[in-house]
Steps between C-alpha positions, in 0.01 A plus 500: 500500500623847411561763768302833487822672390547261208141531399493872489846556352466652164135612556515875433128558588535328846824694563336826403209422741724430782679838448167684477296317763743313719553117530172413651577124482819549706323727746224241547762227554683709764169563685402134483844393647467765769141393583611122507777588746270692722240215504781253580605713790141549617431130486815436702383743764741792399241748344632845412304803578237570227585794255268737325373414162736621217794523748817315388 
């Protein structure tokens, strides 16, 4: 299976959209990983203080 970088290499439209709008896929991946870590900690009894919506 090809990585995201391999699949998007040479796709000028995709690269243009990233420059204009940001890499939404990467941002979503980062938020998902952060959420997964927080949930793992919460389930282990080490929950962090909640943050305001939109705060990173």
